[in-house]
C-alpha positions as CSV (number, residue, x, y, z in Angstrom):
1,M,101.7,92.8,103.5
2,V,101.0,96.6,103.6
3,E,102.2,99.5,104.8
4,M,100.8,102.3,107.5
5,S,97.6,101.1,107.5
6,R,98.4,97.0,107.0
7,R,99.8,94.4,108.9
8,S,98.7,93.0,111.6
9,L,97.4,89.8,112.8
10,I,97.9,86.5,115.3
11,A,97.8,86.4,118.8
12,G,96.7,83.2,120.0
13,A,96.2,81.5,123.1
14,A,97.1,78.2,124.2
15,G,99.8,76.9,125.8
16,V,100.7,73.8,125.3
17,A,103.3,71.7,126.3
18,L,106.8,72.4,125.7
19,M,109.0,71.2,122.9
20,A,107.5,67.8,122.8
21,S,108.2,67.4,118.7
22,A,110.1,70.1,118.1
23,C,113.7,67.6,119.1
24,T,116.9,69.2,117.9
25,T,118.5,66.8,115.4
26,K,121.8,67.7,113.1
27,A,121.4,67.8,109.0
28,T,122.1,65.1,108.0
29,A,124.0,66.6,104.5
30,L,121.6,65.8,102.2
31,P,122.5,66.2,98.8
32,A,122.8,70.1,98.0
33,N,120.7,70.2,94.6
34,D,117.5,68.5,96.6
35,F,117.3,72.5,98.2
36,V,116.6,76.1,96.6
37,T,120.3,77.3,96.2
38,V,121.9,80.4,95.6
39,E,124.0,81.0,92.6
40,G,124.6,84.7,91.7
41,L,120.9,86.1,90.2
42,H,119.4,83.1,90.1
43,F,117.7,80.2,92.5
44,K,118.9,76.9,91.3
45,H,117.1,73.5,92.4
46,K,118.3,70.3,91.1
47,G,120.8,71.8,88.9
48,L,118.2,73.8,87.3
49,T,117.5,77.3,87.5
50,Y,114.3,77.9,89.7
51,R,111.5,80.0,88.7
52,F,107.8,80.3,90.3
53,V,104.9,81.5,90.9
54,G,103.3,81.8,93.8
55,A,100.9,83.0,96.2
56,N,100.2,84.4,99.9
57,I,98.4,81.8,102.6
58,W,99.3,83.5,105.5
59,Y,96.3,81.2,107.4
60,G,98.0,77.7,106.1
61,A,99.2,76.4,109.5
62,Y,96.2,77.3,110.8
63,L,94.0,75.2,108.6
64,G,96.2,72.4,109.1
65,A,95.6,72.2,112.9
66,P,94.2,69.3,114.2
67,A,91.7,71.9,116.6
68,A,88.4,73.5,116.7
69,F,90.2,76.2,114.8
70,G,91.6,73.9,111.8
71,N,90.0,72.6,108.8
72,R,92.2,69.7,107.2
73,E,89.4,68.7,104.7
74,R,89.5,72.6,103.3
75,L,93.3,72.9,103.3
76,L,93.8,69.9,101.1
77,K,91.1,71.8,98.6
78,E,92.8,75.1,98.2
79,L,96.4,73.5,97.9
80,D,94.4,71.5,95.0
81,D,93.2,74.4,93.7
82,L,96.8,76.6,94.2
83,K,98.6,73.7,92.2
84,G,96.3,73.6,89.7
85,L,96.7,77.0,88.5
86,G,100.6,76.2,88.3
87,V,100.9,78.0,91.7
88,T,104.6,76.1,93.1
89,N,105.3,79.0,95.9
90,L,103.6,79.5,99.6
91,R,104.6,82.2,101.7
92,V,103.3,81.2,104.9
93,L,103.0,82.6,108.4
94,A,105.4,80.2,110.8
95,S,104.8,82.6,114.0
96,S,102.6,84.5,116.1
97,E,102.3,86.2,119.2
98,L,99.7,86.2,121.6
99,S,98.6,89.6,122.6
100,L,95.7,91.9,123.6
101,I,96.7,94.3,120.6
102,N,93.5,95.4,118.4
103,N,93.6,93.0,115.3
104,S,95.5,89.8,116.4
105,L,95.2,86.7,115.8
106,D,94.0,84.5,118.6
107,P,95.0,81.9,118.7
108,A,98.5,82.0,118.5
109,F,101.8,79.8,117.6
110,S,103.6,81.5,121.1
111,S,102.4,84.1,124.1
112,K,104.0,85.6,127.0
113,N,104.7,82.1,128.9
114,K,108.7,81.4,128.2
115,G,109.2,78.5,126.1
116,V,105.0,77.2,126.0
117,Y,104.3,77.1,122.2
118,N,101.2,75.9,120.7
119,Q,101.5,72.2,119.7
120,D,98.2,72.4,117.3
121,L,99.4,75.2,115.6
122,L,103.2,73.4,115.5
123,N,101.3,70.5,114.2
124,G,99.0,72.3,111.7
125,L,102.8,73.7,110.3
126,D,103.7,70.1,110.0
127,F,100.8,69.0,107.9
128,L,101.2,71.7,105.9
129,L,104.3,71.3,105.1
130,A,103.6,67.5,104.3
131,E,100.8,68.2,101.9
132,M,103.0,70.7,100.5
133,A,105.7,68.3,100.1
134,K,103.5,65.5,98.2
135,R,102.4,68.3,95.7
136,D,105.9,69.3,94.7
137,M,105.7,73.1,96.5
138,K,107.9,74.8,98.1
139,A,107.3,77.1,101.2
140,V,108.9,80.2,102.4
141,L,108.3,81.0,106.5
142,Y,108.1,84.0,108.1
143,L,108.9,83.6,111.8
144,T,107.6,86.9,113.1
145,N,106.2,90.2,111.6
146,F,106.4,94.3,112.4
147,W,102.8,94.1,112.1
148,E,100.2,94.1,114.8
149,W,98.4,91.3,113.0
150,S,100.0,88.8,114.1
151,G,100.7,90.1,117.6
152,G,104.9,90.6,116.1
153,M,107.3,92.8,117.1
154,M,104.9,94.9,119.4
155,A,103.9,91.5,121.0
156,Y,107.0,90.8,122.2
157,L,107.4,94.5,123.4
158,D,104.4,94.0,125.4
159,Y,106.1,91.1,127.1
160,T,108.8,92.9,128.0
161,T,107.5,96.7,128.8
162,G,103.9,96.2,129.4
163,K,103.4,98.6,126.9
164,F,102.0,98.6,123.7
165,I,100.4,100.8,120.8
166,N,97.4,99.5,118.5
167,N,98.0,100.5,114.9
168,G,95.8,103.4,114.2
169,D,95.0,104.7,117.3
170,P,94.2,108.6,117.0
171,K,96.2,109.0,120.0
172,Y,99.5,108.0,118.2
173,P,99.2,109.0,114.3
174,W,101.4,108.1,111.8
175,P,104.4,106.8,112.2
176,A,103.8,106.8,115.6
177,F,103.3,102.4,115.7
178,A,106.1,101.8,113.1
179,D,108.4,104.0,115.2
180,Y,107.4,102.3,118.7
181,A,107.6,98.6,117.2
182,S,111.2,99.7,115.7
183,Q,112.3,99.7,119.7
184,F,112.4,95.7,119.3
185,Y,115.8,95.6,117.6
186,S,117.3,97.5,121.1
187,D,115.3,95.2,123.4
188,K,117.9,92.3,124.3
189,V,115.3,90.6,126.3
190,A,112.6,90.7,123.5
191,V,115.0,89.6,120.6
192,G,116.1,86.4,123.1
193,L,112.1,85.3,123.2
194,Y,111.9,85.6,119.5
195,H,115.2,83.7,119.2
196,D,114.1,81.2,121.9
197,Y,111.0,80.5,118.9
198,V,113.5,80.5,116.0
199,R,115.5,78.2,117.5
200,M,112.9,75.9,118.9
201,L,110.9,76.1,115.2
202,V,114.4,75.7,113.0
203,S,115.5,72.8,115.2
204,R,111.8,71.1,114.7
205,T,111.4,67.9,113.7
206,N,107.9,67.1,111.2
207,S,105.6,65.1,113.7
208,V,103.6,64.1,110.3
209,T,106.8,63.0,108.1
210,K,109.2,62.6,110.8
211,T,111.6,64.4,108.8
212,A,114.1,67.4,110.7
213,Y,112.9,70.8,109.5
214,I,116.6,71.5,108.6
215,D,116.6,68.1,106.6
216,D,113.3,69.2,104.5
217,P,113.5,70.2,101.3
218,T,109.8,71.4,101.2
219,I,111.6,74.6,103.1
220,M,113.0,77.0,100.6
221,S,113.8,79.9,102.7
222,W,113.5,80.8,106.5
223,Q,112.3,84.4,106.7
224,L,112.8,86.7,109.7
225,S,110.3,88.6,109.6
226,N,107.1,90.0,107.7
227,E,108.2,93.3,106.4
228,P,110.9,94.2,109.2
229,R,111.5,98.2,108.7
230,P,114.1,99.8,110.7
231,G,111.4,102.6,111.7
232,G,108.6,104.9,110.7
233,G,110.3,108.4,109.8
234,P,113.2,108.9,108.7
235,E,114.9,110.4,111.9
236,V,114.0,107.1,114.1
237,A,115.3,104.8,110.6
238,A,118.6,106.7,110.5
239,K,118.9,105.8,114.6
240,N,117.6,102.7,114.7
241,M,119.9,101.0,111.6
242,P,122.8,99.9,113.7
243,V,120.5,97.6,116.2
244,Y,118.2,97.0,113.2
245,L,121.3,95.3,111.4
246,Q,122.8,93.8,114.1
247,W,119.4,92.0,114.4
248,I,119.4,90.8,111.1
249,T,122.9,89.8,111.4
250,Q,122.6,88.0,114.6
251,T,119.0,85.8,113.8
252,T,120.7,85.2,110.1
253,N,123.6,83.5,112.0
254,L,121.7,81.9,114.8
255,I,119.7,80.0,112.1
256,R,122.6,79.2,110.0
257,S,124.1,77.9,113.1
258,L,121.4,75.3,113.1
259,D,120.8,74.6,109.4
260,K,123.0,74.5,106.6
261,N,120.6,73.6,104.2
262,H,118.4,76.5,103.8
263,L,118.1,79.4,102.2
264,V,117.8,82.9,104.7
265,S,115.5,85.6,103.6
266,L,114.6,88.9,105.2
267,G,110.7,89.7,104.3
268,H,111.8,93.4,103.5
269,E,109.1,95.6,101.0
270,G,111.9,97.3,99.7
271,L,112.9,101.5,99.6
272,M,109.2,101.5,100.9
273,G,110.1,99.8,104.0
274,A,113.3,101.8,104.2
275,V,111.7,105.4,104.0
276,G,113.4,105.4,100.2
277,N,117.2,104.7,101.5
278,E,118.4,102.7,98.8
279,Q,121.7,101.9,101.0
280,F,119.5,100.9,103.7
281,V,117.9,98.1,101.7
282,I,121.6,97.3,100.5
283,D,122.8,97.3,104.2
284,A,120.2,95.4,105.4
285,H,120.6,92.6,102.9
286,K,124.1,91.9,103.3
287,D,124.2,88.6,104.7
288,I,120.8,87.4,103.2
289,D,120.4,85.3,100.3
290,Y,118.0,87.2,98.1
291,L,116.6,90.3,98.0
292,T,112.3,91.2,98.1
293,A,110.1,93.6,97.3
294,H,106.9,94.3,98.0
295,I,103.8,96.4,96.0
296,W,101.0,98.2,97.0
297,P,99.8,100.6,95.0
298,Q,96.6,101.6,97.3
299,N,98.4,101.3,100.4
300,W,100.7,103.8,99.3
301,S,98.3,106.1,98.0
302,W,99.8,105.3,94.5
303,V,95.8,105.1,93.5
304,D,92.2,105.9,94.7
305,G,90.8,102.6,95.1
306,K,87.3,104.7,94.7
307,D,88.4,106.2,91.3
308,L,91.2,103.7,89.8
309,P,90.0,104.5,86.4
310,G,91.7,108.0,87.0
311,T,94.3,107.2,89.2
312,F,95.6,104.0,87.7
313,A,97.9,105.1,84.5
314,A,99.6,107.5,87.3
315,G,99.8,104.5,89.9
316,E,101.2,102.1,86.9
317,A,104.3,104.5,86.0
318,K,105.2,104.3,89.7
319,V,104.5,100.1,90.0
320,R,106.8,100.2,87.1
321,K,109.6,102.6,88.2
322,Y,109.3,100.9,91.6
323,I,110.1,96.9,89.9
324,D,113.0,98.9,87.7
325,D,114.4,100.1,90.9
326,H,114.6,97.3,92.8
327,I,116.0,94.8,89.6
328,A,118.4,97.3,89.2
329,M,119.3,97.4,93.2
330,A,119.6,92.9,92.9
331,E,121.8,93.6,90.0
332,K,123.9,95.8,92.2
333,I,123.9,93.4,95.1
334,K,124.5,90.4,92.7
335,K,121.5,88.5,94.2
336,P,117.8,87.3,93.0
337,L,115.0,89.4,93.6
338,V,111.7,88.1,94.2
339,F,108.4,90.3,94.0
340,E,107.0,88.4,97.1
341,E,103.6,90.5,97.9
342,F,101.7,93.1,95.5
343,G,97.7,93.2,95.9
344,F,95.4,95.3,94.5
345,P,91.3,96.0,95.5
346,R,88.5,95.2,93.5
347,D,86.6,97.7,91.6
348,D,85.2,100.5,93.9
349,V,87.1,98.3,96.5
350,A,84.1,96.0,97.1
351,Y,84.8,92.7,99.2
352,E,82.3,90.7,97.9
353,P,83.4,87.3,95.8
354,G,81.3,87.8,92.6
355,T,82.2,91.8,92.4
356,P,84.0,93.0,89.8
357,T,87.9,92.8,89.2
358,I,88.6,94.6,85.8
359,W,91.4,97.0,87.7
360,K,92.7,94.5,89.9
361,D,93.2,92.3,86.7
362,K,95.2,95.1,84.8
363,F,97.5,95.0,88.1
364,Y,98.2,91.5,87.7
365,S,98.6,91.7,84.1
366,M,101.3,94.3,84.7
367,I,103.1,92.6,87.3
368,Y,103.2,89.4,85.4
369,D,104.2,91.1,82.3
370,A,107.1,93.1,84.2
371,V,108.1,89.2,85.5
372,E,107.9,87.7,82.5
373,T,109.9,90.2,80.8
374,A,112.7,90.2,83.5
375,V,113.1,86.5,83.3
376,K,113.6,86.0,79.9
377,T,116.8,88.3,79.9
378,Q,118.1,86.1,82.7
379,G,118.3,88.5,85.4
380,P,117.7,88.7,88.9
381,V,113.9,88.0,89.1
382,M,112.9,84.5,89.9
383,G,109.6,84.9,91.1
384,S,106.5,86.4,92.3
385,N,103.9,85.5,95.4
386,F,100.4,87.7,94.9
387,W,98.8,89.0,98.4
388,A,96.5,86.6,98.6
389,W,94.8,83.6,98.6
390,G,91.5,83.5,99.9
391,G,90.0,80.5,98.3
392,A,86.9,79.1,99.6
393,G,86.9,81.6,102.8
394,R,84.1,84.2,103.2
395,A,83.8,86.9,105.7
396,L,80.8,86.2,108.6
397,N,80.6,90.1,109.3
398,K,78.5,92.5,107.7
399,D,81.8,94.9,108.5
400,Y,83.8,92.3,107.0
401,H,86.4,92.4,109.8
402,M,87.5,88.9,111.4
403,R,86.9,88.3,115.2
404,R,89.2,87.0,117.3
405,G,88.0,82.9,117.6
406,E,86.8,82.8,113.9
407,T,88.1,80.5,111.9
408,A,86.5,82.2,108.1
409,Y,90.4,82.4,106.8
410,V,90.9,84.5,103.9
411,G,93.7,86.4,102.5
412,D,93.2,89.7,104.5
413,P,94.3,89.2,107.8
414,P,92.0,90.8,110.9
415,H,93.0,94.2,110.7
416,E,92.0,94.5,107.4
417,P,88.2,93.8,105.4
418,Q,88.0,90.3,104.1
419,G,87.6,90.4,100.3
420,W,89.9,93.4,100.3
421,Y,93.0,91.9,98.4
422,S,91.9,88.2,98.5
423,V,91.9,85.9,95.1
424,F,88.6,83.8,95.7
425,N,87.9,80.5,94.2
426,T,85.1,82.5,92.3
427,D,87.7,85.1,90.6
428,A,87.6,82.8,87.6
429,S,89.4,86.3,85.5
430,T,92.3,86.5,88.0
431,Q,92.8,82.8,88.3
432,A,93.2,82.9,84.6
433,L,95.7,85.5,84.7
434,I,97.6,83.8,87.1
435,K,97.3,80.3,85.4
436,A,98.2,81.5,82.3
437,H,101.7,83.2,83.9
438,A,102.8,79.9,85.2
439,E,102.7,78.7,81.7
440,A,104.7,81.1,80.8
441,I,107.3,81.0,82.9
442,K,107.5,77.5,83.0
443,A,108.3,77.9,79.3
444,V,111.2,79.9,80.1
445,K,114.1,77.9,79.5
C-alpha cells in the first residue's frame, strides 16, 4: 500500500519451534486446471477465464492464530461478510519480521533468530487458507515488505548491519528511508535470511488440512514483496537496478524450484514504484507471471483529502491515465494485469466508522467502472483488490494509531491512522458498490 508515508508494519516476537509442521513435500502433480494459470493476457482456472473482485486483509493470519492475539470467530465472520459481497480473492500478509522499527507489528512470523519462526502465526495462516478454501476464495501471499510496517526489508538490514532508519524521521527526509531500504537487494546475508523464510513457507504443509502448500489450489500466487522499489530517488533506483533484478530472478527461481503449481508475482506499484520509468517496470516483470499496479491518489498528492471537492477532478484524470498506462504496458509485455491495491480517504479524512464516504465511493466507482470497461474488451485486466477490509475492527486509541501488541486489527496497519482507508462492516454504500461490481464481473463471458 502506499507510498512515502505509507507502508509500515509487522515485527513480532515469539521465537517458537523450528518448522515442525513446515516439512518439505514434493508436488503430487494435481491437474493443472485446479490452479490459477496464465494464458496470454488472461488468468485461467478450470478451463475458464479467471476474473475476480478482491480485497486486502493483511491481518488474516493474525486473526487465525491460535493465540491471545488471534480471533478465529471474528475471522470467520469477516470471511463470510466478504464472500457475501462477492469477494473471491484476498491479498494477505504471509511474512513479518520482528524489529524495533517504529510502527512495526509485534508479534511477527520471524525474528533475528535464524530459522526460528512463530508457529502461532504460521498456524494462523494455515487456518485462514483452510477457511478460504471452504468459501472458494483464492489467496495472494506476500513474502516480505519494502515498507516498515511489517518489519520488512529494513528489519532484514537491521539483522545484518545493526542499523535501521525510521520512516518519517525528520533526521532522514524522504527519500532516505526508501534509498536505505533498497540496500537490502545487495546485502547477500539479508537476502539469504529472506530466502530461508521463503523456502520454509513454500515447503510448508498446512497443519489444518494436511495439504502441502505447493499442492493447495487455494493459493493463487506467491508474491515476492509488498511494493518492492529499486530505490527512492531516480539515481539510487538506476544504480540499484542490476541487484534489484537479480533479487527478483533469484527469488522467482527459488520458488519455482520448490513449487511448479503456483504463479509468482512481484507486488509492484507500477510506475510510481519505479520512479516513473516504464522500462524499469518492464524489466522487473521479465520473470514474473503478471503485472500489478497500486493506486494511491492522496498518498501521491494527486488529491487533497481536506479539499476533495476542489481536487477530485484533477486527481481523477491522473488516475485514469495511470490505469490506461498500465493496461498499455500489460499489452506490451503480453501479461495479465491486476490493480491489487487502491485506496481513498473518507470525507475530510475522517477515521470513524459511520462518517461520510461520498468521495471515497466516487473513487471506488471510477476504479470499478474502468475495470469493467477493460474486462469487457477481453484485455489484460483480470481483477482488483481494494485496500482494505477493516470489517468489525475498531481503533482503540484517541489518535487512531495501533500500539504494539494490540489486536484491534483494521485495514490500516500501525503506521497509519486506523480508519483512514478501511472499509468497515457498517460502510453500506461502499459495500453496495463492491457487491454490484462483483455481479458485473461475474456476468462477463
